[in-house]
FIDOTI-684466 format. One record per residue (C-alpha): y, z, x; residue in one letter. Coordinates in steps of 0.001 Angstrom, whole numbers, plus 500000, padded with zeros to 6 digits. Layout:
REM residues N
YZXA/...
***
This chain:
REM residues 338
500000500000500000Q/502411500802502850A/501631497459504458A/502320495669501173M/505654497453500776L/506618496387504287T/505798492751503494I/507760492907500238V/510744494484501989R/510727491803504690S/510710489109501987H/513864490575500471F/515653490916503798H/514785487334504729A/515976486011501369A/519237487944501573A/519952486458505004K/519726482955503535Q/523037483484501709C/525154482147504551T/527666479361504927A/525632476224505435S/528165474292507497V/530789475028510098A/534441474735509103V/536195471642510419S/539933471880511074R/540381468246510124T/538795468629506700Q/540341469982503521Q/538484473030502256Q/538088472906498500R/535964475233496462G/532816477250496890L/529385476242495582V/526576478813495248V/523159477141495253L/520317479130493622C/516894477819494659G/513681477479492686W/510605479689492950L/508902479200496303G/511563476831497685A/512272476738501400K/515573476111503148E/514346472613504029A/513825471868500333H/517420472801499532L/518925470841502423A/519579467656500420K/521183469601497556Y/523280471463500108D/524369468184501693E/525170466655498311L/527321469609497260A/529330469944500430R/530013466232500839Q/531288465718497293A/534708464031497421P/537608466108496173C/541098465474494866N/543372466868497585V/546764468140496426Q/549950467090498198N/552556469712499078D/554572468706495998D/551588469434493743G/550765465830492940N/547200464648493379T/546643462404496369A/543900459801496496E/540353461073496495T/539015461688499983Q/536071463403501622L/536855467080501536G/534876470103502622H/533116472254500037T/531649475471501365R/528082476019500174V/526154479290500070L/522466478989499249S/519760481559498559F/516252481770497123I/515086484821495211A/511604485732496531P/508499485146494440A/507719488878494308I/510962489613492413M/509136490690489237L/507161493280491200L/510209495077492607K/511860498161491141N/515308498007489551E/517076499592492528Q/515691497040494975A/516664494138492707I/520174495526492244E/520573495977496004T/519406492414496659F/521901490825494275Y/524775493138495163C/524317492158498816T/524525488482497868L/527514489123495601A/529382490931498366D/528906487976500729R/530048485502498096I/533224487482497412L/533949487758501124R/533606483982501479Q/535822483434498424A/538498485681499919R/538408483870503269V/538665480520501508L/541604481717499396A/543456482873502517I/542900479549504296K/543976477384501361T/546719479669500082G/545243479803496581S/542102480921494803A/539667478015494947E/537193477386492085P/533657478703492160L/530732476535491034V/527131477669490577F/524205475276491038Y/520934476639489604A/517597474927490243L/514705475676487863S/514048478865485928G/514082481011489059N/517515479706490007G/518842480259486484A/517515483824486210I/518897484536489690S/522276483249488542L/522304485565485528G/521540488586487706L/524079487451490299L/526901487177487735L/526319490799486745K/526244491867490411A/529491489989491125L/531292491929488396R/529865495161489797T/531069494302493297Q/534543493380492035L/534784496970490831G/534002498361494300E/536903499644496420S/536565496925499110R/537103494214496482H/539297496186494064A/542493494297494954R/540807490910494726M/541518488740491707K/538223487680490067P/537354484100491088P/537547481493488340V/534167479865487690V/534988476219486951S/531462474928486462G/527716475503486399V/525097472871487228I/521605473408485829Y/518724471320487185D/515510471762485161S/516913474889483515A/517728477197481762P/515413478445479044C/513760481611477770V/511396483005480414I/508292483832478395D/504667484512479356T/503485480847479247P/506403479775481465L/505735482554483968L/502072481533484069A/502965477864484629R/505528478735487292G/503354481013489393Y/500343478739488988L/502521475887490227G/503621477980493191L/500018478855494091A/498706475286493786T/501682473890495718A/500808476111498663R/497106475295498447L/497216471589497558C/500777470601498564K/501434469557494956R/502094471918492045P/499837471982488997Q/501153473810485969Y/497985473795483852K/494390474584484721H/491496475283482309P/490424478443484126I/493512479668485982A/496036479268483151T/494420481859480789P/494099484289483707L/497770483931484705F/498892484257481082E/496794487406480597A/498255488916483777Y/501897488286482842F/501311489324479242S/499956492672480471A/502816492972482992L/505472492537480303M/503676494864477913R/503155497666480453C/506491497224482240W/509135496664479528P/511974496852482056S/510772493461483383R/511231491931479950R/514676493515479657K/515642492198483106L/514834488623482082L/516507488977478688D/519671490453480226D/519862487584482705S/519483485003479953L/522164486769477929N/524531486477480900E/523967482719480976L/524501482376477230L/527887484095477427H/528886482389480694A/529601479173478795G/531932480917476332L/534391482686478652S/535039483430482307Q/531953485440483381P/533551487427486252L/536477488841484271M/535804492220482676E/538967492086480570D/538039490160477405T/541578488975476687E/542037487691480250A/538601486046480232A/539314484220476964N/542746483103478197A/541140480972480916V/538970477984480030A/535240478780480353P/533042477039482928P/531892473516482124R/528126472974482309Q/526189469989483633L/522542469989482497V/519998467775484288L/516687467509482416I/513782465143481739S/510964464534479297E/508618464440482278G/509249468085483192D/506037469941482332T/507198473325483646L/510594473935482045V/510260471820478927L/513143469638477785R/512993471045474244K/513297474601475577D/516410473765477605V/518003472100474574L/517040475144472490S/518945477384474934F/522132475363474506F/521669475280470740A/521662479106470853K/524762479043473042Q/526480476772470552N/525564479119467690D/526955482036469707L/530169480091470342A/530553479417466610L/530115483115465788R/532803484044468348H/535117481200467332D/534766479647470809R/533067476374469874A/536124474292470777S/536032475694474338S/532336475019474923L/531733472131477327G/528175470936477971V/527148467550479359K/523447466656479404T/521873463977481575L/518261462975480817D/516183461412483608F/513397460148481366G/509618460620481141P/508820459799484770D/510965462468486427S/509123465704487221E/510356469292487447H/513256469509489965V/512336465944490877G/515341464200489352H/517181463841492672F/514081462312494248R/513307460101491242H/516811458685490665Q/518852459647493747P/521862457421493099K/522323458444489465R/521761462102490271Y/524165462134493215A/526895460346491278E/526656462847488417A/526789465912490684V/529557464530492909R/531665463584489906S/531178467041488407F/532093468835491644L/535034466536492293N/536539467323488897K/535758471023489286A/538528471108491914H/541021469299489691S/543831471114487880S/543154468804484897R/539425469475485064W/538868470646481489H/540883467817479947D/538977465232482002E/535610466758481179F/536325466973477457S/537510463367477288S/534119462143478580E/531881464173476232E/
***
């Protein structure tokens, strides 16, 4: 048991260290914005490299000194990436809170440095890959608000979240999805290719996670709380505790990248999530502020395989989204295209 705890602890320390700036700062490049990339279950840094490259090389509208927008040029977007470890569900609440608060502290430090260098608070964009990335994002949003209340960040104005990109996410994390996800992780390591259904293994995985959720209700609450964070993140600014201030600023726009060929996070479940978000927006009289754009990659694109399957279309969509996320007229431009 002691050996297992040591292994688990090392996993968390290694994952926390991955939240670092992915590129060096160039004096000749304009720094615009901060992108936080949340990786999928079992991903490695090498897997995220192309998403990292795509995010930081997105062109940006650079402002002239007089405030007018100059022609679009290649700017520099700072990217922080991390992967929540596969043993997350087996950790206690204190360890999970520590993990995400550590990440949140680093993100806020990077945001402060960027604000000092540019002379203004630059927008924050989150980029969540798969269910693991989405759940990580929900927990991270809560940790960011907690850290903003700490004395070392008390004088810092909460960063404005201008957008969220979801690739093969989000949806309700239920027992069948957990079984498919961890079965995919196991088969990917054994066979180099994930399999999400198996006549013998699937019932065993489902029985395990069903028992886990039944005997450990705090795990169910953790997942539900994270999903609730994501639902509300599209309605108002998620890092502002003051409701009036949060509603005064336009909520983050959301880019959703899905496919019929995704057999892990099903297309219908992702659409169901945004239907719930729309219902929530209607109840809170925020429907006019809700901005969601969905891009479907068809029946041949697998889970988190959209970039590989249609690289040009995928890259153009993400670059366009990130480019406009740095624009002062971002919400008008986004709404006009819906």
